[in-house]
C-alpha positions as CSV (number, residue, x, y, z in Angstrom):
1,M,-34.2,-9.5,25.7
2,T,-36.0,-7.6,28.4
3,A,-38.5,-9.0,30.9
4,E,-41.3,-7.5,28.8
5,D,-40.2,-9.6,25.8
6,L,-40.6,-12.8,27.8
7,Q,-43.8,-14.9,28.0
8,P,-45.4,-15.0,31.4
9,Y,-44.1,-18.5,32.1
10,Q,-40.6,-17.5,31.1
11,R,-40.7,-14.6,33.6
12,I,-41.5,-17.1,36.3
13,V,-38.7,-19.4,35.2
14,Q,-36.2,-16.5,35.2
15,D,-37.4,-15.2,38.5
16,V,-36.9,-18.6,40.2
17,K,-33.5,-19.0,38.6
18,D,-32.5,-15.4,39.8
19,Q,-33.6,-16.3,43.3
20,V,-31.5,-19.4,43.3
21,R,-28.5,-17.5,41.9
22,L,-28.9,-14.8,44.6
23,G,-29.2,-17.4,47.4
24,R,-32.8,-16.5,48.3
25,L,-33.9,-20.0,47.3
26,Q,-31.6,-22.9,48.4
27,S,-31.4,-26.7,48.1
28,N,-34.6,-28.4,49.2
29,D,-36.5,-25.2,49.7
30,K,-40.2,-25.7,49.0
31,L,-41.7,-23.4,46.4
32,P,-45.1,-21.9,47.1
33,S,-48.1,-23.8,45.8
34,T,-49.2,-23.4,42.2
35,R,-52.2,-21.3,43.3
36,E,-49.9,-19.1,45.4
37,L,-47.5,-18.6,42.5
38,A,-50.3,-17.9,40.1
39,D,-51.7,-15.2,42.5
40,H,-48.2,-13.8,43.1
41,Y,-47.4,-13.5,39.3
42,G,-51.0,-12.6,38.3
43,V,-51.2,-15.6,35.9
44,A,-53.3,-18.7,35.4
45,P,-52.3,-21.9,37.2
46,G,-51.5,-23.5,33.8
47,T,-48.9,-20.8,33.2
48,V,-47.2,-21.7,36.5
49,Q,-47.4,-25.4,35.6
50,R,-45.6,-24.7,32.4
51,A,-42.9,-22.7,34.2
52,L,-42.4,-25.6,36.7
53,A,-42.2,-28.1,33.8
54,D,-39.4,-26.0,32.3
55,L,-37.6,-25.7,35.7
56,R,-37.8,-29.5,36.1
57,T,-36.4,-30.0,32.6
58,E,-33.5,-27.6,33.4
59,G,-32.7,-29.4,36.6
60,V,-33.6,-26.5,38.9
61,V,-36.6,-28.1,40.7
62,Y,-38.1,-31.5,41.4
63,S,-41.7,-32.2,42.3
64,H,-43.5,-34.7,44.5
65,Q,-47.2,-35.3,43.7
66,G,-49.2,-33.9,46.6
67,R,-46.2,-32.4,48.3
68,G,-45.1,-29.7,46.0
69,S,-42.0,-28.5,44.1
70,F,-38.6,-28.1,45.7
71,I,-35.2,-26.6,44.7
72,R,-32.7,-29.3,43.6
73,E,-29.4,-29.6,45.4
74,S,-27.7,-29.0,42.0
75,A,-29.9,-26.0,41.1
76,L,-27.1,-23.5,41.5
77,D,-25.0,-25.4,39.0
78,A,-28.0,-25.4,36.6
79,V,-28.5,-21.6,36.8
80,A,-24.9,-20.5,36.9
81,D,-23.7,-18.5,34.0
82,P,-20.8,-20.0,31.9
83,T,-18.3,-17.6,33.5
84,S,-19.2,-18.7,37.0
85,Q,-19.0,-22.3,36.0
86,A,-15.5,-21.8,34.5
87,I,-14.4,-20.0,37.6
88,K,-15.7,-22.9,39.8
89,R,-13.8,-25.4,37.6
90,L,-10.6,-23.3,37.9
91,E,-11.0,-23.1,41.7
92,E,-11.4,-26.9,41.9
93,K,-8.2,-27.4,39.8
94,V,-6.2,-24.9,41.9
95,A,-7.4,-26.7,45.1
96,D,-6.3,-30.0,43.6
97,L,-2.9,-28.7,42.6
98,S,-2.4,-27.1,46.0
99,E,-3.1,-30.4,47.7
100,R,-0.7,-32.2,45.4
101,L,2.0,-29.6,46.0
102,E,1.5,-29.9,49.8
103,R,2.0,-33.7,49.5
104,L,5.1,-33.3,47.5
105,E,6.6,-30.7,49.8
106,A,5.8,-33.0,52.8
107,G,7.8,-35.6,51.0
108,D,5.3,-38.4,51.4
109,G,6.1,-39.6,47.9
110,T,2.4,-40.1,47.1
111,R,1.7,-39.7,43.4
112,S,-1.6,-39.1,41.8
């Protein structure tokens, strides 16, 4: 599916996710206002609201009435592709195994 096949709100959702994935948007970064986003994407404010609702549902952003929308700390996990998620889990397991091996080699006798 190309960007042209997406609804306008879906393009906004995809763009925000891409910006998180690329590190341009990070945890607790504030998104521009609904009006600014509408102007930027050339859409109606309702379209932006629908995109923000989807992003909230997917765990990418959180909103505070009167303060705006912000990137969640867990946003990168929410937008990561399955391969990246699998690699992250493997890295965590390798780190855990390395730590256990170091304890065994040190002879401290601690068992997990």
